[in-house]
Backbone as CSV, one residue per row, in Angstrom:
resi,resn,N_x,N_y,N_z,CA_x,CA_y,CA_z,C_x,C_y,C_z
1,MET,192.560,17.251,143.212,193.943,17.436,143.684,193.937,17.743,145.175
2,ARG,194.476,16.829,145.954,194.578,17.079,147.386,195.990,17.493,147.747
3,ALA,196.139,17.970,148.957,197.464,18.272,149.478,198.243,16.967,149.653
4,VAL,199.567,17.042,149.522,200.393,15.843,149.637,200.843,15.628,151.079
5,LEU,201.190,14.385,151.362,201.653,14.015,152.694,203.092,13.530,152.624
6,HIS,203.984,14.222,153.341,205.384,13.828,153.474,205.589,13.213,154.857
7,ILE,206.254,12.085,154.896,206.670,11.486,156.166,208.176,11.664,156.287
8,ILE,208.624,12.246,157.395,210.054,12.486,157.596,210.593,11.477,158.604
9,SER,211.655,10.791,158.226,212.225,9.792,159.122,212.950,10.460,160.282
10,ASP,212.990,9.750,161.399,213.693,10.217,162.588,214.276,8.991,163.267
11,GLN,215.567,9.022,163.522,216.236,7.849,164.078,215.827,7.537,165.509
12,GLN,215.171,8.479,166.165,214.761,8.272,167.552,213.252,8.069,167.702
13,ARG,212.478,8.658,166.818,211.017,8.698,167.002,210.314,7.713,166.057
14,HIS,210.290,6.445,166.447,209.553,5.454,165.677,209.234,4.278,166.579
15,ALA,207.997,3.811,166.524,207.562,2.701,167.360,208.019,1.364,166.786
16,LEU,207.942,1.209,165.471,208.428,0.012,164.798,209.862,0.255,164.335
17,ALA,210.489,-0.770,163.782,211.777,-0.558,163.120,211.566,0.513,162.058
18,LEU,212.516,1.423,161.931,212.310,2.610,161.097,211.931,2.261,159.664
19,GLU,212.660,1.371,159.034,212.358,1.036,157.645,210.962,0.435,157.521
20,ASP,210.575,-0.404,158.482,209.236,-1.001,158.454,208.163,0.074,158.630
21,ALA,208.415,1.010,159.527,207.438,2.080,159.753,207.259,2.942,158.512
22,LEU,208.354,3.242,157.833,208.275,4.032,156.609,207.526,3.273,155.520
23,LEU,207.812,1.981,155.399,207.127,1.171,154.390,205.626,1.126,154.668
24,GLU,205.265,0.946,155.915,203.846,0.902,156.255,203.157,2.229,155.969
25,SER,203.851,3.328,156.215,203.236,4.623,155.920,203.020,4.784,154.421
26,ALA,203.946,4.251,153.635,203.775,4.279,152.178,202.585,3.432,151.767
27,GLN,202.429,2.287,152.391,201.293,1.421,152.084,199.975,2.065,152.514
28,GLY,200.053,2.946,153.488,198.859,3.667,153.931,198.494,4.842,153.038
29,GLY,199.388,5.174,152.090,199.063,6.232,151.134,199.951,7.449,151.161
30,ALA,201.023,7.455,151.947,201.924,8.615,151.974,202.485,8.877,150.578
31,ASP,202.638,10.139,150.234,203.126,10.510,148.905,204.651,10.544,148.831
32,PHE,205.294,11.028,149.889,206.753,11.145,149.906,207.291,10.685,151.250
33,LEU,208.449,10.026,151.201,209.192,9.649,152.398,210.512,10.402,152.359
34,GLN,210.706,11.288,153.317,211.963,12.037,153.369,212.905,11.358,154.357
35,ILE,214.031,10.878,153.848,214.989,10.161,154.678,215.966,11.151,155.287
36,ARG,215.840,11.331,156.583,216.691,12.284,157.305,217.518,11.513,158.337
37,GLN,218.787,11.346,158.036,219.710,10.593,158.893,220.857,11.525,159.276
38,LYS,220.625,12.397,160.214,221.564,13.482,160.481,222.962,13.011,160.860
39,LYS,223.073,11.941,161.633,224.378,11.524,162.133,224.846,10.199,161.550
40,ALA,224.096,9.670,160.618,224.452,8.356,160.057,225.511,8.490,158.979
41,PRO,226.403,7.504,158.858,227.368,7.501,157.752,226.639,7.449,156.410
42,ALA,227.281,7.974,155.390,226.664,8.005,154.065,226.289,6.602,153.588
43,ALA,227.156,5.626,153.822,226.896,4.268,153.368,225.633,3.696,154.010
44,GLU,225.436,4.001,155.279,224.253,3.509,155.982,222.980,4.113,155.393
45,THR,223.008,5.412,155.135,221.835,6.065,154.546,221.583,5.547,153.134
46,HIS,222.647,5.391,152.369,222.536,4.858,151.013,221.871,3.480,151.031
47,ASP,222.319,2.614,151.937,221.769,1.263,151.998,220.304,1.281,152.426
48,LEU,219.956,2.162,153.350,218.563,2.288,153.773,217.686,2.694,152.596
49,VAL,218.138,3.669,151.840,217.359,4.146,150.691,217.194,3.043,149.660
50,ARG,218.277,2.342,149.345,218.202,1.268,148.351,217.260,0.153,148.808
51,SER,217.343,-0.200,150.061,216.466,-1.240,150.584,215.005,-0.792,150.534
52,LEU,214.768,0.437,150.924,213.407,0.957,150.928,212.859,1.057,149.503
53,GLN,213.691,1.482,148.564,213.254,1.548,147.166,212.829,0.167,146.673
54,SER,213.610,-0.846,147.018,213.294,-2.205,146.591,211.979,-2.689,147.196
55,ARG,211.788,-2.414,148.471,210.570,-2.874,149.142,209.341,-2.109,148.657
56,LEU,209.504,-0.843,148.347,208.384,-0.075,147.791,207.967,-0.640,146.436
57,ALA,208.955,-1.021,145.630,208.644,-1.587,144.319,207.933,-2.934,144.461
58,GLU,208.356,-3.723,145.428,207.764,-5.043,145.629,206.287,-4.959,146.004
59,CYS,205.938,-3.971,146.805,204.537,-3.855,147.247,203.752,-2.850,146.416
60,ALA,204.372,-2.340,145.345,203.722,-1.414,144.417,203.219,-0.144,145.103
61,ALA,203.876,0.265,146.178,203.524,1.524,146.836,203.989,2.688,145.976
62,GLN,203.217,3.759,145.956,203.499,4.885,145.074,204.353,5.980,145.713
63,ALA,204.710,5.833,146.968,205.483,6.876,147.652,206.842,7.063,146.984
64,ARG,207.281,8.315,146.887,208.588,8.652,146.339,209.516,9.038,147.481
65,ILE,210.819,8.850,147.273,211.795,9.102,148.325,212.543,10.406,148.080
66,LEU,212.598,11.221,149.125,213.413,12.434,149.154,214.548,12.206,150.153
67,ILE,215.708,12.784,149.882,216.854,12.651,150.783,217.117,13.999,151.447
68,ASN,217.164,14.003,152.753,217.471,15.221,153.477,218.970,15.488,153.450
69,ASP,219.357,16.679,153.041,220.728,17.186,153.112,221.676,16.614,152.046
70,ARG,221.726,15.283,151.886,222.776,14.641,151.110,222.437,14.576,149.617
71,VAL,222.914,15.576,148.886,222.701,15.611,147.443,223.388,14.427,146.776
72,ASP,224.558,14.024,147.292,225.287,12.905,146.696,224.479,11.611,146.755
73,ILE,223.837,11.369,147.883,223.039,10.149,148.022,221.792,10.225,147.149
74,ALA,221.202,11.398,147.050,220.035,11.563,146.182,220.391,11.244,144.733
75,LEU,221.553,11.721,144.291,221.996,11.450,142.925,222.342,9.966,142.743
76,ALA,223.045,9.387,143.704,223.501,8.005,143.590,222.349,7.007,143.567
77,THR,221.258,7.351,144.248,220.108,6.448,144.321,218.988,6.858,143.377
78,ASP,219.220,7.924,142.610,218.191,8.466,141.724,216.882,8.676,142.483
79,ALA,217.009,9.303,143.645,215.835,9.594,144.469,214.957,10.635,143.790
80,ALA,213.757,10.787,144.310,212.807,11.745,143.725,213.218,13.185,143.986
81,GLY,214.110,13.389,144.958,214.540,14.751,145.233,215.432,14.836,146.447
82,VAL,215.873,16.041,146.729,216.701,16.314,147.900,216.090,17.483,148.646
83,HIS,216.133,17.398,149.968,215.635,18.487,150.804,216.817,19.106,151.533
84,LEU,217.107,20.351,151.213,218.284,21.016,151.763,218.000,21.590,153.146
85,ALA,218.946,21.364,154.040,218.863,21.909,155.391,219.748,23.141,155.496
86,ALA,219.807,23.734,156.676,220.536,24.989,156.864,222.012,24.869,156.506
87,LYS,222.618,23.700,156.787,224.051,23.515,156.535,224.336,22.672,155.305
88,SER,223.336,22.471,154.459,223.527,21.706,153.222,224.243,22.560,152.185
89,LEU,224.473,21.981,151.018,224.975,22.764,149.892,224.056,23.947,149.636
90,PRO,224.595,25.068,149.178,223.731,26.188,148.797,222.771,25.764,147.688
91,ILE,221.629,26.407,147.644,220.617,26.063,146.645,221.198,26.135,145.238
92,GLU,221.945,27.211,144.940,222.496,27.380,143.588,223.408,26.216,143.208
93,ALA,224.177,25.698,144.169,225.076,24.580,143.896,224.287,23.306,143.609
94,ALA,223.218,23.090,144.365,222.390,21.914,144.136,221.720,21.980,142.769
95,VAL,221.248,23.163,142.395,220.614,23.336,141.084,221.628,23.080,139.974
96,MET,222.851,23.574,140.154,223.908,23.369,139.155,224.221,21.882,138.992
97,LEU,224.327,21.158,140.114,224.598,19.723,140.052,223.474,18.987,139.333
98,ARG,222.256,19.377,139.616,221.126,18.737,138.946,221.225,18.904,137.433
99,GLU,221.566,20.088,137.003,221.681,20.337,135.561,222.832,19.557,134.958
100,ARG,223.977,19.559,135.625,225.150,18.861,135.095,224.933,17.353,135.019
101,CYS,224.231,16.811,136.009,224.016,15.366,136.058,222.756,14.933,135.308
102,ARG,222.025,15.902,134.779,220.764,15.613,134.093,219.835,14.764,134.962
103,TRP,219.812,15.136,136.203,218.963,14.463,137.197,217.606,15.147,137.226
104,GLN,216.542,14.397,137.412,215.204,14.971,137.378,214.579,15.120,138.759
105,GLY,215.419,15.122,139.791,214.890,15.228,141.148,214.453,16.624,141.532
106,LEU,213.559,16.667,142.499,213.115,17.931,143.074,214.167,18.474,144.034
107,ILE,214.183,19.783,144.197,215.035,20.423,145.198,214.136,21.259,146.092
108,GLY,214.145,20.935,147.371,213.360,21.689,148.346,214.244,22.167,149.469
109,CYS,213.717,23.018,150.317,214.480,23.472,151.481,213.532,23.935,152.575
110,SER,214.071,24.032,153.773,213.300,24.496,154.919,213.450,26.003,155.080
111,VAL,212.350,26.671,155.397,212.382,28.109,155.663,211.568,28.387,156.926
112,HIS,211.870,29.528,157.536,211.194,29.873,158.784,210.655,31.300,158.778
113,ALA,210.767,31.969,157.647,210.289,33.346,157.538,210.033,33.674,156.072
114,LEU,209.252,34.715,155.846,208.883,35.081,154.486,210.088,35.451,153.644
115,ASP,211.022,36.211,154.201,212.177,36.618,153.390,213.007,35.409,152.971
116,GLU,213.143,34.424,153.860,213.862,33.202,153.501,213.136,32.462,152.378
117,ALA,211.833,32.413,152.466,211.036,31.706,151.463,211.158,32.371,150.098
118,LEU,211.080,33.689,150.063,211.189,34.411,148.796,212.581,34.239,148.195
119,ALA,213.607,34.260,149.044,214.979,34.080,148.557,215.169,32.681,147.992
120,ALA,214.644,31.683,148.673,214.771,30.300,148.194,214.068,30.132,146.849
121,GLN,212.904,30.721,146.721,212.183,30.649,145.451,212.996,31.286,144.331
122,ALA,213.582,32.435,144.607,214.378,33.133,143.601,215.612,32.337,143.200
123,GLN,216.142,31.540,144.125,217.357,30.763,143.859,217.070,29.443,143.148
124,GLY,215.812,29.098,142.989,215.493,27.957,142.143,214.945,26.710,142.791
125,VAL,214.531,26.755,144.076,213.956,25.543,144.661,212.580,25.273,144.064
126,ASP,212.172,24.018,144.142,210.871,23.612,143.614,209.776,23.699,144.663
127,TYR,210.166,23.656,145.928,209.200,23.773,147.014,209.934,24.174,148.290
128,VAL,209.185,24.630,149.277,209.747,24.905,150.596,208.872,24.242,151.652
129,THR,209.471,23.922,152.789,208.688,23.562,153.967,208.784,24.732,154.937
130,TYR,207.671,25.018,155.595,207.629,26.136,156.541,207.097,25.647,157.885
131,GLY,207.751,26.105,158.941,207.297,25.747,160.285,208.302,26.241,161.319
132,HIS,208.111,25.768,162.542,207.086,24.821,162.887,205.759,25.539,163.166
133,VAL,204.693,24.949,162.662,203.381,25.585,162.750,202.820,25.491,164.162
134,PHE,202.909,24.308,164.749,202.449,24.086,166.127,203.632,23.612,166.973
135,SER,203.422,23.548,168.273,204.481,23.061,169.164,204.855,21.634,168.779
136,THR,206.142,21.329,168.882,206.613,20.022,168.447,207.800,19.571,169.275
137,GLN,207.964,18.255,169.401,209.105,17.696,170.124,210.429,18.050,169.464
138,SER,210.403,18.302,168.177,211.640,18.592,167.449,212.216,19.959,167.796
139,HIS,211.381,20.864,168.310,211.843,22.216,168.655,211.297,22.615,170.030
140,PRO,211.705,21.914,171.073,211.188,22.222,172.415,211.605,23.624,172.868
141,GLY,210.660,24.321,173.479,210.959,25.641,174.023,210.936,26.768,173.015
142,ILE,210.694,26.471,171.751,210.626,27.501,170.719,209.171,27.715,170.333
143,ALA,208.726,28.957,170.388,207.324,29.251,170.115,206.951,28.875,168.683
144,PRO,205.810,28.244,168.492,205.370,27.905,167.133,205.025,29.154,166.340
145,ARG,205.092,29.043,165.029,204.839,30.189,164.156,203.377,30.321,163.768
146,GLY,202.603,29.281,163.935,201.173,29.349,163.721,200.753,29.363,162.258
147,VAL,199.440,29.280,162.051,198.912,29.211,160.691,198.897,30.570,160.006
148,THR,198.968,31.655,160.769,198.951,32.985,160.152,200.197,33.214,159.309
149,GLY,201.356,32.887,159.864,202.597,33.013,159.106,202.612,32.084,157.912
150,LEU,202.092,30.884,158.091,202.003,29.935,156.987,201.136,30.492,155.865
151,ALA,199.993,31.049,156.224,199.077,31.588,155.219,199.726,32.709,154.410
152,GLU,200.523,33.548,155.081,201.190,34.647,154.372,202.174,34.110,153.338
153,ILE,202.937,33.102,153.713,203.915,32.545,152.787,203.231,31.848,151.619
154,VAL,202.173,31.113,151.904,201.417,30.465,150.826,200.898,31.509,149.847
155,GLU,200.430,32.628,150.374,199.879,33.699,149.533,200.952,34.346,148.661
156,ARG,202.165,34.482,149.190,203.209,35.242,148.502,204.047,34.411,147.527
157,LEU,204.101,33.096,147.718,204.973,32.275,146.878,204.217,31.674,145.688
158,ARG,204.961,31.452,144.602,204.399,30.763,143.433,204.589,29.253,143.549
159,ILE,205.617,28.834,144.288,205.948,27.421,144.396,205.200,26.777,145.567
160,PRO,205.125,25.450,145.604,204.433,24.772,146.701,205.068,25.037,148.065
161,VAL,204.210,25.136,149.060,204.632,25.310,150.455,204.102,24.119,151.245
162,ILE,205.011,23.413,151.911,204.655,22.274,152.753,204.747,22.711,154.209
163,ALA,203.677,22.520,154.955,203.650,22.894,156.366,204.221,21.775,157.223
164,ILE,204.929,22.143,158.283,205.549,21.146,159.160,205.501,21.639,160.602
165,GLY,205.448,20.682,161.525,205.562,21.029,162.933,204.300,20.793,163.729
166,GLY,204.229,19.675,164.437,203.125,19.407,165.344,201.784,19.158,164.679
167,ILE,201.799,18.783,163.427,200.544,18.594,162.699,200.008,17.183,162.952
168,THR,198.711,17.103,163.243,198.050,15.831,163.519,196.711,15.801,162.781
169,ALA,196.036,14.671,162.883,194.711,14.568,162.273,193.735,15.558,162.898
170,GLU,193.986,15.926,164.138,193.070,16.830,164.843,193.212,18.285,164.400
171,ASN,194.390,18.701,163.962,194.569,20.113,163.592,194.893,20.326,162.117
172,VAL,194.898,19.241,161.326,195.330,19.361,159.935,194.398,20.237,159.109
173,ASP,193.110,20.258,159.430,192.188,21.058,158.627,192.546,22.537,158.702
174,ALA,192.909,23.027,159.895,193.283,24.438,160.036,194.512,24.761,159.197
175,VAL,195.413,23.805,159.070,196.618,23.991,158.252,196.245,24.053,156.775
176,LEU,195.439,23.121,156.328,195.086,23.047,154.917,194.199,24.203,154.475
177,GLN,193.527,24.834,155.421,192.700,25.999,155.091,193.535,27.148,154.538
178,THR,194.844,27.125,154.755,195.721,28.175,154.233,195.976,28.021,152.740
179,GLY,195.621,26.858,152.181,195.920,26.601,150.775,197.322,26.059,150.553
180,CYS,197.993,25.604,151.628,199.331,25.036,151.473,199.247,23.773,150.610
181,SER,200.378,23.392,150.053,200.405,22.280,149.099,200.504,20.916,149.764
182,GLY,200.780,20.902,151.055,200.878,19.630,151.745,201.392,19.806,153.161
183,ILE,201.566,18.683,153.830,202.068,18.693,155.201,203.192,17.669,155.327
184,ALA,204.055,17.885,156.302,205.122,16.938,156.628,205.011,16.599,158.106
185,VAL,205.091,15.310,158.421,204.923,14.873,159.805,205.973,13.824,160.162
186,ILE,206.167,13.681,161.459,207.030,12.615,161.985,206.219,11.790,162.979
187,GLY,206.039,12.353,164.168,205.410,11.622,165.258,203.996,11.169,164.991
188,ALA,203.232,11.951,164.246,201.832,11.610,163.992,201.690,10.277,163.284
189,ILE,202.760,9.823,162.638,202.738,8.543,161.931,203.749,7.557,162.512
190,LEU,205.006,7.959,162.603,206.057,7.010,162.941,206.038,6.564,164.396
191,GLU,205.438,7.336,165.277,205.364,6.938,166.676,204.149,6.057,166.967
192,ARG,203.370,5.776,165.942,202.191,4.919,166.104,202.569,3.454,165.906
193,ARG,201.864,2.575,166.591,202.099,1.137,166.449,201.608,0.615,165.101
194,ASP,200.692,1.348,164.476,200.163,0.959,163.174,200.295,2.145,162.222
195,PRO,201.490,2.370,161.677,201.697,3.523,160.804,200.815,3.507,159.566
196,ARG,200.505,2.326,159.063,199.661,2.254,157.869,198.265,2.816,158.165
197,ALA,197.670,2.382,159.250,196.343,2.867,159.609,196.370,4.354,159.955
198,ALA,197.422,4.787,160.646,197.526,6.200,161.013,197.656,7.079,159.775
199,THR,198.414,6.600,158.789,198.569,7.353,157.536,197.253,7.436,156.792
200,ALA,196.570,6.318,156.675,195.286,6.301,155.974,194.278,7.225,156.648
201,ALA,194.276,7.237,157.982,193.341,8.095,158.703,193.668,9.569,158.502
202,LEU,194.954,9.901,158.481,195.350,11.293,158.272,194.987,11.743,156.862
203,ILE,195.227,10.898,155.884,194.886,11.244,154.503,193.382,11.418,154.350
204,GLU,192.616,10.586,155.028,191.157,10.725,154.980,190.725,12.099,155.487
205,ARG,191.353,12.554,156.569,191.039,13.888,157.090,191.465,14.965,156.102
206,MET,192.599,14.774,155.461,193.078,15.741,154.473,192.117,15.843,153.294
207,GLU,191.589,14.714,152.871,190.697,14.707,151.715,189.367,15.391,152.000
208,ARG,189.020,15.513,153.260,187.763,16.167,153.614,187.832,17.688,153.474
209,CYS,189.041,18.223,153.456,189.193,19.681,153.405,188.701,20.209,152.064
210,ALA,187.839,21.213,152.120,187.263,21.785,150.894,188.237,22.723,150.183
211,VAL,189.239,23.229,150.906,190.212,24.151,150.314,191.296,23.343,149.620
212,ARG,191.535,23.614,148.367,192.548,22.905,147.606,193.853,23.700,147.565
213,PRO,194.966,23.033,147.353,196.268,23.725,147.334,196.331,24.814,146.274
214,ARG,196.952,25.931,146.633,197.160,27.021,145.668,198.163,26.610,144.591
215,ALA,199.134,25.797,144.945,200.154,25.341,143.992,200.251,23.828,144.072
216,ALA,200.109,23.167,142.936,200.194,21.716,142.909,201.624,21.264,143.183
217,PHE,201.759,20.187,143.934,203.079,19.628,144.199,203.368,18.585,143.137
218,SER,204.286,18.924,142.222,204.607,18.026,141.123,205.575,16.955,141.579
219,ARG,205.428,15.759,141.031,206.300,14.652,141.407,207.680,14.743,140.779
220,GLN,207.824,15.476,139.698,209.096,15.439,138.977,209.285,16.719,138.186
221,ILE,210.535,17.028,137.855,210.825,18.155,136.977,211.748,17.661,135.889
222,ASP,211.889,18.440,134.823,212.871,18.033,133.815,214.166,18.800,134.053
223,THR,215.186,18.530,133.250,216.503,19.107,133.489,216.554,20.598,133.217
224,ARG,215.538,21.152,132.620,215.494,22.600,132.400,214.729,23.296,133.521
225,GLY,214.146,22.491,134.425,213.464,23.072,135.569,211.978,23.235,135.392
226,SER,211.414,22.912,134.216,209.976,23.053,134.020,209.283,21.797,134.505
227,LYS,208.078,21.956,135.043,207.348,20.813,135.586,206.858,19.918,134.460
228,ASN,207.144,18.604,134.584,206.610,17.686,133.609,206.065,16.415,134.238
229,GLY,206.090,16.385,135.560,205.603,15.180,136.211,204.123,15.249,136.497
230,LYS,203.587,14.135,136.917,202.176,14.063,137.243,201.948,14.669,138.610
231,ASP,200.995,15.575,138.712,200.678,16.168,140.001,199.975,15.148,140.881
232,VAL,200.289,15.191,142.172,199.656,14.284,143.110,198.262,14.784,143.422
């Protein structure tokens, strides 16, 4: 069981056409593609997800799709999950919708401190992302939180913790040494001219790490919230 790799889309940071870059990263072995379209109309994001789902099926890529913020789009496209942002629906509301709709998607959220992480876990999320671990273009001028804070959260939580922020093939081993369940990246893959090769190279570095995740990242949950999917 290795740590999982999430690729997060960014409408500005991609060398190839965004959908092509995401597809190539999936072909390179990425486990999850998180579609984050902060300013795009719902219809545009919906169409992107549907197109990407079709192309993933055609090439038999195993990557699953997560939707950032938009629970409605996640439900409409039967995505693998939704990742809640600071201004998204409250966690409890997303969990309630999942139960009412009998949807089997994951619910995750971003946290930046231990108290936030513990609260999110108590409210029913399946995983959290924590960061930013290193300096990153996404948060210019804000000091990184480092691997020490990440290690504390991994130690204290029962659910998977995904590290995010400035992670590359060069520093990924230090991140995985914390026992986190995976990493999420943008520039390390999408800004490359060959996202497939960059993804494969990053996964190769991840597989070399002798420390295994403290909590397995499950691909799916059932409507009662218990894990029933195959662990990556």
